[in-house]
C-alpha positions in Angstrom: 96.9 -149.6 -86.2 97.1 -146.0 -86.4 92.8 -146.6 -87.5 92.4 -149.4 -84.5 94.3 -146.4 -81.9 92.0 -144.1 -83.1 89.0 -146.1 -83.2 89.6 -146.9 -79.1 90.9 -143.5 -77.9 87.2 -142.3 -79.7 85.2 -145.1 -78.1 87.3 -144.1 -74.6 86.5 -140.4 -74.7 82.4 -141.3 -75.5 82.4 -143.8 -72.4 84.2 -141.2 -70.4 81.9 -138.5 -71.5 79.0 -140.2 -70.6 80.1 -141.2 -67.1 81.1 -137.7 -66.2 77.4 -136.5 -67.1 75.8 -139.0 -65.6 77.8 -138.4 -61.8 77.1 -134.3 -62.4 73.0 -135.3 -63.3 73.5 -137.6 -59.7 74.5 -134.8 -57.4 71.1 -132.3 -57.4 69.0 -132.0 -54.3 66.1 -132.9 -56.7 62.9 -133.6 -55.0 61.4 -135.0 -58.4 63.2 -137.9 -60.5 64.9 -137.3 -63.9 64.3 -138.9 -66.4 66.3 -141.7 -67.8 69.8 -141.0 -70.0 69.4 -142.6 -73.2 72.1 -144.7 -73.6 73.6 -143.6 -76.5 73.6 -140.1 -76.6 74.7 -138.3 -79.2 78.2 -136.1 -77.9 79.2 -133.7 -80.1 82.4 -130.9 -79.4 81.5 -128.7 -80.8 78.9 -125.4 -81.7 75.3 -126.6 -83.0 73.5 -124.1 -85.4 69.9 -125.0 -86.9 68.5 -122.6 -89.4 65.7 -123.1 -88.9 62.8 -124.5 -85.8 63.6 -127.6 -83.7 61.3 -129.8 -81.8 62.7 -131.6 -78.3 60.3 -134.7 -76.7 59.3 -138.1 -77.7 56.0 -136.9 -79.2 57.7 -135.0 -81.7 57.3 -136.5 -85.3 59.0 -136.0 -88.6 56.2 -133.4 -90.3 56.2 -131.3 -87.3 54.0 -128.2 -87.7 56.2 -125.3 -85.8 54.0 -122.6 -87.0 55.6 -119.6 -85.8 57.3 -121.4 -82.8 61.6 -122.0 -83.1 61.9 -124.0 -80.2 59.8 -126.1 -78.9 59.5 -129.0 -76.4 57.0 -131.5 -77.1 56.1 -134.9 -74.2 53.9 -135.6 -71.6 56.9 -134.4 -68.4 58.1 -130.7 -69.6 61.0 -130.2 -67.7 64.5 -127.8 -68.5 67.1 -128.5 -65.6 70.0 -126.1 -65.1 72.8 -128.3 -63.7 75.1 -125.9 -62.3 78.8 -127.4 -62.4 80.5 -125.4 -59.9 82.7 -126.4 -57.8 85.6 -124.0 -57.4 85.0 -121.6 -53.9 83.1 -118.5 -54.3 81.6 -119.1 -57.4 77.6 -119.5 -57.5 76.3 -123.5 -58.2 72.5 -123.5 -57.3 70.6 -125.5 -59.7 67.3 -124.5 -61.3 64.8 -126.2 -63.1 61.6 -125.0 -65.1 58.8 -127.3 -65.0 55.1 -127.3 -66.4 52.9 -129.3 -64.8 52.2 -131.9 -62.4 53.0 -135.7 -63.6 50.6 -137.4 -61.7 47.0 -137.5 -62.9 44.6 -135.5 -60.9 47.9 -132.7 -60.4 47.5 -129.1 -61.3 48.1 -127.1 -64.7 51.6 -125.2 -63.5 54.5 -123.0 -65.2 56.9 -123.0 -62.0 60.7 -122.0 -61.7 61.9 -124.4 -59.2 64.8 -124.2 -56.8 66.7 -127.5 -57.5 69.2 -126.8 -54.7 66.6 -125.9 -51.9 63.8 -128.0 -53.3 61.7 -125.4 -53.5 59.1 -123.3 -56.4 60.0 -120.2 -55.9 57.4 -119.0 -58.8 54.8 -120.8 -60.3 52.1 -119.2 -62.7 49.1 -121.7 -62.3 46.2 -122.7 -65.8 43.8 -119.6 -65.0 46.1 -116.6 -64.2 46.8 -117.0 -60.9 50.0 -115.9 -59.9 52.4 -117.8 -56.4 55.9 -116.5 -55.0 57.1 -118.6 -52.1 53.5 -120.7 -52.3 52.6 -123.7 -54.6 48.9 -122.5 -54.5 48.4 -119.1 -55.6 44.5 -118.0 -54.3 44.7 -114.3 -56.0 45.9 -113.0 -59.3 49.3 -112.3 -57.3 49.9 -114.7 -54.1 53.0 -113.1 -52.3 54.4 -115.3 -49.4 56.7 -112.7 -47.5 57.6 -109.7 -47.2 56.9 -107.6 -50.0 59.5 -104.2 -50.9 57.9 -101.2 -53.6 60.5 -98.8 -54.2 57.5 -97.3 -55.7 54.0 -96.4 -54.9 51.3 -98.9 -55.2 48.0 -97.6 -57.4 45.0 -99.4 -56.2 41.8 -98.9 -58.7 39.1 -97.0 -57.0 37.3 -96.0 -60.4 33.3 -94.9 -59.4 32.7 -97.0 -62.8 34.1 -100.5 -60.9 32.1 -100.0 -57.6 28.2 -101.3 -56.3 26.2 -100.8 -53.9 27.5 -98.3 -52.2 26.3 -97.8 -48.9 26.4 -94.4 -46.6 28.6 -95.0 -43.3 27.8 -93.4 -39.8 31.3 -91.4 -39.0 30.6 -91.5 -35.3 29.8 -95.1 -35.5 32.8 -95.9 -37.1 35.2 -93.5 -34.3 33.1 -95.6 -32.0 34.4 -98.5 -33.0 37.7 -97.7 -33.7 38.1 -96.5 -29.8 37.3 -99.4 -29.1 39.9 -101.7 -31.2 43.0 -102.9 -29.2 45.8 -101.5 -31.3 49.1 -103.2 -30.2 52.6 -103.3 -31.4 53.9 -106.8 -32.7 56.2 -108.7 -35.2 55.2 -111.4 -37.7 56.2 -115.1 -36.5 58.2 -115.5 -39.5 60.2 -112.0 -39.2 60.7 -111.6 -35.7 63.1 -108.1 -36.3 60.9 -106.4 -37.7 58.0 -104.1 -35.2 54.4 -103.3 -36.4 50.9 -101.6 -35.2 47.6 -102.3 -35.8 44.8 -104.6 -35.0 44.2 -108.2 -35.9 42.3 -109.0 -39.0 40.0 -110.8 -36.5 39.6 -108.0 -34.2 39.3 -105.5 -37.4 36.5 -107.9 -39.1 34.8 -107.9 -36.3 34.9 -104.4 -35.5 34.1 -103.5 -39.1 33.1 -106.5 -41.4 34.8 -105.5 -44.5 37.4 -107.6 -46.1 37.9 -110.7 -47.7 38.2 -112.5 -44.3 38.6 -112.3 -41.0 42.4 -113.5 -41.8 43.4 -110.6 -43.9 43.5 -106.3 -43.6 43.1 -104.3 -46.9 45.0 -101.1 -47.2 42.1 -100.2 -48.2 39.9 -100.8 -45.6 42.2 -99.5 -43.3 42.6 -96.0 -45.0 38.8 -96.1 -45.3 38.2 -96.2 -41.6 40.4 -93.9 -40.6 39.0 -91.4 -43.4 35.6 -92.0 -41.4 37.0 -91.4 -38.4 38.9 -87.9 -39.3 35.7 -87.0 -40.7 33.6 -88.0 -37.1 36.5 -85.9 -35.3 36.6 -83.0 -37.7 32.7 -82.9 -37.3 33.1 -82.7 -33.7 35.0 -80.1 -34.0 33.1 -78.0 -36.0 30.3 -78.6 -33.5 33.0 -77.6 -30.4 33.8 -74.6 -32.4 30.1 -73.8 -33.3 29.5 -74.1 -29.3 32.5 -72.0 -28.2 30.8 -69.4 -30.7 27.7 -69.2 -29.0 29.1 -69.8 -25.3 31.8 -66.7 -26.5 28.4 -64.0 -27.7 26.4 -65.5 -24.9 29.5 -64.6 -22.7 29.8 -61.0 -24.4 26.3 -60.2 -24.0 26.4 -60.8 -20.3 29.6 -58.5 -20.4 27.6 -55.9 -22.2 24.8 -56.7 -19.5 26.9 -56.2 -16.2 28.6 -53.5 -18.2 24.9 -51.6 -18.4 24.3 -52.6 -14.9 27.5 -51.1 -13.5 26.6 -47.7 -15.6 23.3 -47.6 -14.0 24.4 -48.1 -10.0 27.3 -45.6 -11.1 25.0 -42.9 -12.2 22.3 -43.7 -9.4 25.0 -43.5 -6.8 26.1 -40.4 -8.1 22.2 -39.0 -8.3 22.0 -39.9 -4.5 25.4 -38.3 -3.3 23.9 -35.4 -4.9 20.5 -35.7 -3.1 22.4 -35.7 0.1 24.6 -32.6 -0.5 22.0 -30.1 -1.2 19.9 -31.2 2.2 
């Protein structure tokens, strides 16, 4: 009798655990459907220790060659889901997923960390190396959709050994274009609380023709334009200083000439006065 009761209690416990697990999985605001849960999943109410490598997935085989892998996921739809079941007030409960590649034919190959609760991809590394933060289609090695705060220094490579096609520019021409550039204050539509000053990418590209396109401005290009403009202003100041020095010398010469003329007039006046007194 006791053995029968124990068997019934164990059976009910397994059924209840499966029901709770199924209900928890159904609470996610997940845009991707989860794979069906195996109806006869084993529940072990204790720690599990594997003194060796482990393979999980429908394509694992009995003679799996792990190499140096300790843990391996192996199937055609690879996902690791983090389902936080916290329900108490104040406790974080966001759900996350690590996803590998699209499931559909013709999809993308990537490694993605997804915010399941919000239904967005927070970080995506594409096959080939491009990394996207806030975007699922990064076009550069690092593509960030949103503001970036750097508590340090951003160093852009400017080594002569990685450059080519050097062409001299005219500081006067750059300064003239800069003077015609429309520079205003504005804010990004997605960030109305932050005010900025500068030209639009379209105007900057039209004026100087540098950068990847007419929708982006590189800080190295704005810095280059500023440096060339400073050179032009410095040359203007040097020319003005040379002109001032030349005019100063001319003025000194004129002053000396005036002084000589005054001295001659004074001498001539004294001579005439002396002759008048003799008469």
